[in-house]
SELUM-700243 format. One record per residue: residue number from 1; residue in three letters; x, y, z of N, C-alpha, C in turn. Coordinates in nm, 4 decimals. Example, Ala and Ser with C-alpha at 12.3 -4.5 7.8 and 13.67 -1.06 7.14 Angstrom:
REM residues 2
+-----+-----+----------+----------+----------+----------+----------+----------+----------+----------+----------+
|   i |  aa |      n_X |      n_Y |      n_Z |     ca_X |     ca_Y |     ca_Z |      c_X |      c_Y |      c_Z |
+-----+-----+----------+----------+----------+----------+----------+----------+----------+----------+----------+
|   1 | ALA |   1.3190 |  -0.5690 |   0.7800 |   1.2300 |  -0.4500 |   0.7800 |   1.3200 |  -0.3300 |   0.7800 |
|   2 | SER |   1.2850 |  -0.2250 |   0.7080 |   1.3670 |  -0.1060 |   0.7140 |   1.2900 |   0.0030 |   0.7870 |
+-----+-----+----------+----------+----------+----------+----------+----------+----------+----------+----------+
REM end
This chain:
REM residues 84
+-----+-----+----------+----------+----------+----------+----------+----------+----------+----------+----------+
|   i |  aa |      n_X |      n_Y |      n_Z |     ca_X |     ca_Y |     ca_Z |      c_X |      c_Y |      c_Z |
+-----+-----+----------+----------+----------+----------+----------+----------+----------+----------+----------+
|   1 | UNK |   0.0857 |  -0.1171 |  -0.0002 |   0.0017 |   0.0011 |   0.0010 |   0.0916 |   0.1242 |   0.0013 |
|   2 | UNK |   0.0635 |   0.2184 |  -0.0899 |   0.1435 |   0.3376 |  -0.0977 |   0.0915 |   0.4415 |   0.0013 |
|   3 | UNK |   0.1773 |   0.5349 |   0.0348 |   0.1432 |   0.6406 |   0.1274 |   0.0602 |   0.7452 |   0.0560 |
|   4 | UNK |  -0.0255 |   0.8173 |   0.1317 |  -0.0989 |   0.9274 |   0.0688 |  -0.0001 |   1.0355 |   0.0139 |
|   5 | UNK |  -0.0360 |   1.0938 |  -0.0964 |   0.0520 |   1.1883 |  -0.1636 |   0.0875 |   1.3067 |  -0.0738 |
|   6 | UNK |  -0.0077 |   1.3568 |   0.0081 |   0.0244 |   1.4709 |   0.0934 |   0.1269 |   1.4381 |   0.2007 |
|   7 | UNK |   0.1271 |   1.3134 |   0.2490 |   0.2324 |   1.2720 |   0.3436 |   0.3682 |   1.2696 |   0.2786 |
|   8 | UNK |   0.3755 |   1.2208 |   0.1505 |   0.5013 |   1.2187 |   0.0773 |   0.5550 |   1.3571 |   0.0502 |
|   9 | UNK |   0.4658 |   1.4518 |   0.0215 |   0.5113 |   1.5882 |  -0.0098 |   0.5737 |   1.6590 |   0.1126 |
|  10 | UNK |   0.5251 |   1.6268 |   0.2292 |   0.5756 |   1.6924 |   0.3517 |   0.6841 |   1.6157 |   0.4242 |
|  11 | UNK |   0.7301 |   1.5037 |   0.3641 |   0.8148 |   1.4104 |   0.4375 |   0.9625 |   1.4168 |   0.3888 |
|  12 | UNK |   1.0038 |   1.5153 |   0.3166 |   1.1415 |   1.5279 |   0.2652 |   1.2351 |   1.5725 |   0.3774 |
|  13 | UNK |   1.3496 |   1.5109 |   0.3823 |   1.4559 |   1.5430 |   0.4807 |   1.5834 |   1.5799 |   0.4082 |
|  14 | UNK |   1.6529 |   1.6801 |   0.4562 |   1.7819 |   1.7178 |   0.3969 |   1.8842 |   1.6090 |   0.4320 |
|  15 | UNK |   1.9484 |   1.5554 |   0.3287 |   2.0467 |   1.4509 |   0.3471 |   2.1870 |   1.5054 |   0.3440 |
|  16 | UNK |   2.2196 |   1.5843 |   0.2428 |   2.3587 |   1.6325 |   0.2284 |   2.3626 |   1.7506 |   0.1315 |
|  17 | UNK |   2.4657 |   1.8304 |   0.1440 |   2.4871 |   1.9394 |   0.0486 |   2.6282 |   1.9235 |  -0.0080 |
|  18 | UNK |   2.6388 |   1.9650 |  -0.1364 |   2.7648 |   1.9547 |  -0.2085 |   2.8000 |   2.0853 |  -0.2737 |
|  19 | UNK |   2.9257 |   2.1110 |  -0.2846 |   2.9723 |   2.2387 |  -0.3392 |   2.9641 |   2.2451 |  -0.4887 |
|  20 | UNK |   2.9510 |   2.1298 |  -0.5535 |   2.9382 |   2.1320 |  -0.7002 |   2.8131 |   2.0502 |  -0.7419 |
|  21 | UNK |   2.7510 |   2.0937 |  -0.8486 |   2.6364 |   2.0210 |  -0.8992 |   2.6726 |   1.8825 |  -0.9473 |
|  22 | UNK |   2.7917 |   1.8676 |  -1.0000 |   2.8363 |   1.7382 |  -1.0465 |   2.8447 |   1.6346 |  -0.9358 |
|  23 | UNK |   2.8991 |   1.6753 |  -0.8234 |   2.9040 |   1.5857 |  -0.7054 |   2.7628 |   1.5425 |  -0.6636 |
|  24 | UNK |   2.6731 |   1.6375 |  -0.6563 |   2.5392 |   1.6126 |  -0.6102 |   2.4683 |   1.5171 |  -0.7060 |
|  25 | UNK |   2.4859 |   1.5390 |  -0.8373 |   2.4246 |   1.4500 |  -0.9387 |   2.4786 |   1.3091 |  -0.9251 |
|  26 | UNK |   2.6139 |   1.2964 |  -0.9024 |   2.6771 |   1.1679 |  -0.8916 |   2.6199 |   1.0894 |  -0.7701 |
|  27 | UNK |   2.6097 |   1.1562 |  -0.6531 |   2.5579 |   1.0854 |  -0.5377 |   2.4102 |   1.0617 |  -0.5458 |
|  28 | UNK |   2.3369 |   1.1499 |  -0.6106 |   2.1928 |   1.1326 |  -0.6286 |   2.1688 |   1.0060 |  -0.7159 |
|  29 | UNK |   2.2472 |   0.9930 |  -0.8240 |   2.2325 |   0.8753 |  -0.9107 |   2.2692 |   0.7453 |  -0.8345 |
|  30 | UNK |   2.3724 |   0.7516 |  -0.7491 |   2.4097 |   0.6346 |  -0.6715 |   2.2915 |   0.5952 |  -0.5813 |
|  31 | UNK |   2.2296 |   0.6890 |  -0.5178 |   2.1153 |   0.6581 |  -0.4295 |   1.9981 |   0.6069 |  -0.5090 |
|  32 | UNK |   1.9696 |   0.6657 |  -0.6259 |   1.8624 |   0.6202 |  -0.7106 |   1.8872 |   0.4768 |  -0.7550 |
|  33 | UNK |   2.0107 |   0.4443 |  -0.7881 |   2.0453 |   0.3089 |  -0.8276 |   2.0252 |   0.2085 |  -0.7146 |
|  34 | UNK |   2.0179 |   0.2582 |  -0.5890 |   1.9922 |   0.1725 |  -0.4731 |   1.8450 |   0.1838 |  -0.4277 |
|  35 | UNK |   1.7592 |   0.2333 |  -0.5161 |   1.6146 |   0.2316 |  -0.4904 |   1.5655 |   0.3466 |  -0.4028 |
|  36 | UNK |   1.6429 |   0.4508 |  -0.3872 |   1.6041 |   0.5652 |  -0.3019 |   1.5583 |   0.6825 |  -0.3895 |
|  37 | UNK |   1.4397 |   0.7362 |  -0.3562 |   1.3862 |   0.8513 |  -0.4285 |   1.4613 |   0.9777 |  -0.3783 |
|  38 | UNK |   1.5242 |   1.0472 |  -0.4675 |   1.6062 |   1.1647 |  -0.4323 |   1.5575 |   1.2867 |  -0.5058 |
|  39 | UNK |   1.5549 |   1.3985 |  -0.4356 |   1.5266 |   1.5272 |  -0.4983 |   1.6482 |   1.6153 |  -0.4870 |
|  40 | UNK |   1.6851 |   1.6821 |  -0.5962 |   1.8001 |   1.7724 |  -0.5992 |   1.7522 |   1.9184 |  -0.5947 |
|  41 | UNK |   1.8097 |   1.9981 |  -0.5114 |   1.7801 |   2.1396 |  -0.5088 |   1.9099 |   2.2145 |  -0.5387 |
|  42 | UNK |   1.9152 |   2.2822 |  -0.6558 |   2.0310 |   2.3569 |  -0.6928 |   2.0305 |   2.4898 |  -0.6142 |
|  43 | UNK |   2.1466 |   2.5423 |  -0.5837 |   2.1591 |   2.6610 |  -0.5027 |   2.1679 |   2.7897 |  -0.5827 |
|  44 | UNK |   2.1479 |   2.7818 |  -0.7148 |   2.1502 |   2.8988 |  -0.7975 |   2.0394 |   2.8907 |  -0.9015 |
|  45 | UNK |   1.9730 |   3.0030 |  -0.9235 |   1.8678 |   3.0077 |  -1.0246 |   1.9234 |   3.0383 |  -1.1623 |
|  46 | UNK |   2.0517 |   3.0661 |  -1.1731 |   2.1136 |   3.1007 |  -1.2993 |   2.1610 |   2.9701 |  -1.3640 |
|  47 | UNK |   2.1091 |   2.9357 |  -1.4827 |   2.1572 |   2.8164 |  -1.5524 |   2.3080 |   2.8157 |  -1.5793 |
|  48 | UNK |   2.3700 |   2.7068 |  -1.5499 |   2.5149 |   2.6955 |  -1.5765 |   2.6003 |   2.7411 |  -1.4573 |
|  49 | UNK |   2.5405 |   2.8055 |  -1.3595 |   2.6135 |   2.8535 |  -1.2413 |   2.6357 |   2.7329 |  -1.1504 |
|  50 | UNK |   2.7603 |   2.7039 |  -1.1197 |   2.7945 |   2.5845 |  -1.0395 |   2.8091 |   2.6265 |  -0.8938 |
|  51 | UNK |   2.6972 |   2.6441 |  -0.8264 |   2.6966 |   2.6903 |  -0.6910 |   2.6666 |   2.5798 |  -0.5885 |
|  52 | UNK |   2.6477 |   2.4587 |  -0.6360 |   2.6256 |   2.3479 |  -0.5442 |   2.4801 |   2.3059 |  -0.5431 |
|  53 | UNK |   2.4520 |   2.1988 |  -0.4708 |   2.3174 |   2.1424 |  -0.4621 |   2.2970 |   2.0753 |  -0.3264 |
|  54 | UNK |   2.1710 |   2.0577 |  -0.2941 |   2.1325 |   1.9865 |  -0.1705 |   2.0530 |   1.8642 |  -0.2157 |
|  55 | UNK |   2.0793 |   1.7512 |  -0.1497 |   2.0044 |   1.6269 |  -0.1716 |   1.8973 |   1.6147 |  -0.0633 |
|  56 | UNK |   1.7771 |   1.5833 |  -0.1075 |   1.6626 |   1.5593 |  -0.0168 |   1.6102 |   1.4178 |  -0.0415 |
|  57 | UNK |   1.5776 |   1.3464 |   0.0675 |   1.5204 |   1.2142 |   0.0553 |   1.3996 |   1.2030 |   0.1487 |
|  58 | UNK |   1.3135 |   1.1058 |   0.1221 |   1.2005 |   1.0787 |   0.2125 |   1.2498 |   1.0298 |   0.3473 |
|  59 | UNK |   1.1735 |   1.0630 |   0.4503 |   1.2087 |   1.0242 |   0.5879 |   1.2357 |   0.8757 |   0.6013 |
|  60 | UNK |   1.1540 |   0.7934 |   0.5361 |   1.1681 |   0.6483 |   0.5410 |   1.3019 |   0.6002 |   0.4818 |
|  61 | UNK |   1.3583 |   0.6765 |   0.3910 |   1.4841 |   0.6378 |   0.3232 |   1.6090 |   0.7028 |   0.3837 |
|  62 | UNK |   1.5891 |   0.7921 |   0.4780 |   1.6989 |   0.8747 |   0.5300 |   1.8109 |   0.7915 |   0.5861 |
|  63 | UNK |   1.7802 |   0.6926 |   0.6725 |   1.8875 |   0.6113 |   0.7331 |   1.9649 |   0.5300 |   0.6332 |
|  64 | UNK |   1.8924 |   0.4668 |   0.5375 |   1.9601 |   0.3882 |   0.4348 |   2.0461 |   0.4759 |   0.3456 |
|  65 | UNK |   1.9948 |   0.5909 |   0.3087 |   2.0702 |   0.6865 |   0.2234 |   2.1944 |   0.7351 |   0.2926 |
|  66 | UNK |   2.1813 |   0.7687 |   0.4224 |   2.2983 |   0.8185 |   0.4999 |   2.4024 |   0.7082 |   0.5103 |
|  67 | UNK |   2.3594 |   0.5868 |   0.5300 |   2.4500 |   0.4716 |   0.5373 |   2.5290 |   0.4550 |   0.4079 |
|  68 | UNK |   2.4603 |   0.4673 |   0.2936 |   2.5279 |   0.4529 |   0.1667 |   2.6314 |   0.5618 |   0.1476 |
|  69 | UNK |   2.5935 |   0.6860 |   0.1790 |   2.6902 |   0.7967 |   0.1618 |   2.8066 |   0.7838 |   0.2582 |
|  70 | UNK |   2.7790 |   0.7410 |   0.3823 |   2.8847 |   0.7218 |   0.4783 |   2.9843 |   0.6142 |   0.4341 |
|  71 | UNK |   2.9356 |   0.5096 |   0.3737 |   3.0250 |   0.4025 |   0.3268 |   3.1130 |   0.4518 |   0.2122 |
|  72 | UNK |   3.0604 |   0.5363 |   0.1267 |   3.1384 |   0.5929 |   0.0159 |   3.2464 |   0.6861 |   0.0742 |
|  73 | UNK |   3.2077 |   0.7725 |   0.1696 |   3.3019 |   0.8661 |   0.2293 |   3.4157 |   0.7920 |   0.2993 |
|  74 | UNK |   3.3796 |   0.6840 |   0.3696 |   3.4876 |   0.6109 |   0.4434 |   3.5785 |   0.5362 |   0.3493 |
|  75 | UNK |   3.5256 |   0.4834 |   0.2371 |   3.6101 |   0.4192 |   0.1366 |   3.7021 |   0.5218 |   0.0696 |
|  76 | UNK |   3.6524 |   0.6389 |   0.0447 |   3.7339 |   0.7453 |  -0.0164 |   3.8486 |   0.7846 |   0.0775 |
|  77 | UNK |   3.8204 |   0.7968 |   0.2039 |   3.9216 |   0.8315 |   0.3022 |   4.0248 |   0.7196 |   0.3127 |
|  78 | UNK |   3.9784 |   0.5958 |   0.3157 |   4.0696 |   0.4809 |   0.3225 |   4.1628 |   0.4772 |   0.2002 |
|  79 | UNK |   4.1066 |   0.5000 |   0.0838 |   4.1888 |   0.4957 |  -0.0380 |   4.2894 |   0.6096 |  -0.0409 |
|  80 | UNK |   4.2552 |   0.7283 |   0.0085 |   4.3487 |   0.8386 |   0.0078 |   4.4591 |   0.8177 |   0.1070 |
|  81 | UNK |   4.4291 |   0.7480 |   0.2185 |   4.5318 |   0.7222 |   0.3218 |   4.6320 |   0.6159 |   0.2708 |
|  82 | UNK |   4.5937 |   0.5331 |   0.1729 |   4.6810 |   0.4276 |   0.1254 |   4.7673 |   0.4746 |   0.0084 |
|  83 | UNK |   4.7491 |   0.5932 |  -0.0386 |   4.8295 |   0.6432 |  -0.1495 |   4.9610 |   0.6951 |  -0.0998 |
|  84 | UNK |   5.0589 |   0.6906 |  -0.1874 |   5.1891 |   0.7579 |  -0.1552 |   5.2760 |   0.6720 |  -0.0797 |
+-----+-----+----------+----------+----------+----------+----------+----------+----------+----------+----------+
REM end
């Protein structure tokens, strides 16, 4: 059974913010590939302006989405510590 549409509209939670639109798109696609509904909010109304973006997810997906992003961040840190 799906949730009522008005509950879904009011249930978005801020997940993360990124300084570039490319980063936000990359992580949004990763989450979508894992079955998470993601909304992107760009921080500039000017097309082509790379001012960053915010990722929003539904409350029910927040914990899973955060876990996915945390695992990516920790792998990135581990890889950078092993270089050199």
